[in-house]
N, C-alpha and C positions, 0 to 999 in steps of 0.2 A: 723586433728591430724594424720591420716594415709596417708596424701598426702604431696608432696613437689613440689615446683615450679622448672621448668626447664628453666633457663634463659641463652640463648646464644645470642651473638651480632647479630642484624639484624633479630631476630626471635621473634615472639610473645610469651609471657610467657605462658607455658602450665603446667597444674597440672599433676603430676604423682602419681598413686596410689602405695600402698606398694607393690603390686604384680608386677607392672611394674618396680619398683626400684630393686626388687629382680632379675627379668629377666635381667635388664641392668647389674647388678653385675655379674650374671652368664656369660654374654657375654663378659664382660671386663676382668674378672679374669680367666686366663687359668688354674690355679691350683685348681679351685673350683670343688668339686664333692660331691655328696650325697650318692653314692653307688658304689660298685665294683662288676662286673660280672667276675667270674673266670671260664674259660672254660678249662676243663681238658680232654685231649685225643679226641678232636673233629676233624674230617676230614675237609679238606678245603671247600668242597661243602656245608656242613651243616653250617660251620662258615660263609660263604658268605651269606646264607639265613638269618642268625641272623643279620649280619651286614647291609643288605638291610632293614630289619625290623626296626632297630635302625635309619637308615638314613631317613626313611619315617616319623618318628615322630619328635616332636619338641625337643626331648632330644638330647644332644650333648655328644660326647666322648671327654673328655678333655685330657686324657692321656691313653697310653696303654703300657703294659710291656709283653715281651715274655720270657718264661723260657723253652727252648727246644720246645716241641710241645704244651705247655700250654700257654694260653693267659689270661691276666688280662685287662679288659676294665673299665675305670673310667668314670661313667655317672653322668650327672648333675641332674637327677631326681630320687629320691627314689621310688616314686609312679610308675613311668614308669618301673623301674627295677623289681618291683614286678609283674607288668602286663606282662613284657617280660618273666619272669620266668614261669608264668602260661601258656603263649603261647608256650614256649619251651616244657613243659611237655605234652601239647596236641599234638604238632607237631612231637616231637622226643621222643625216648625212653631214658629218662635221669633221673638221681637221683639228687635231689637238697638238699643242706644243707644251712640253713640261719644262719647268726650270726650278732649281733648288737655290735657296738663299741660306747661308749660314746665319742662324739666329743667335745661338749662345753655345756654351760648352757646359755639359754636365760634369762637374768636377768629381762627384761621387762615383759615377759609372765610368768616368774618363771617356766620354763620347761627345761628338759634335751633334748639336740639335739643329735641324734644318726646317725651314718653312717651304712648302711646295706651292708653286703657282701653275695653274693649268689654264691656258688660253684656248678657248674653243671658238672656231670660226665656222659658220654654217656655209656649206658649199652649195652652189646653184645647180650642179649637175650630179646625177647619180650614176652608179655602174649600170651599164646598159643603154645610157643616153647616147644619142648620135649628135655630134657637134661638128662644126666646120672648123678645121684646124689647119692653118697654112694652106688654104685653098682646096683641101680635100675633106671628104666626109669620113669621120672617124667614130667608131663605136667604142665607148669607154668600157674596158674590161675590169680594171681594178683601180681603187683609190688608195691613197696612203702617202707615204713619203715620196715614192716614185710612181705616180699614176701612169697607167699604160692603156693602150688602146690598139685597135686593129683598123687599118685603112680598109674601107669597105670594097673599093674597086680592085685592090691588089691582094688583100689578105695579109699584108705585111704588118708585123707587130712593131709598135713604136712607143717610146716613152714621151709623156706629155709634160709640159711646163705646169707646175701646180698653180701658178698665178692665173692661168687661163681658166681653171675650174672655179675660181672665186669670182670671176667677173660675170 
């Protein structure tokens, strides 16, 4: 049921599993992609590290677009894209935003199929950096959706505006 025969002249008939058929489709169709990695404001040396990480995997880049200094990479594996995003947050100081787009509906499995977009912006400040925020010196303690810091003079914990960390 989940297999198909591969019959080519002069070759013994081989069964292909559903997974192998999907991999063959990915290899044959250059427009196929499951996710998009959007790199915004990344220097070339860090982009090269990301590119090498992608090349070491079984995931392929089917298409790329450049918009000035910004790059969009179209990848064949949604699962790998999520692993790559996790690796990037551990390796670099970046802010990620995820979005899903409904691509099609699998009528056999009765499921919606989505494409994932991950937008990665490189932050200028790290945890532990001291910045001037609203006229006071603040030590950044955590980054993420709600960055926070401690005012050095008073020791009071405050939440920072994420836009300040990108400037």
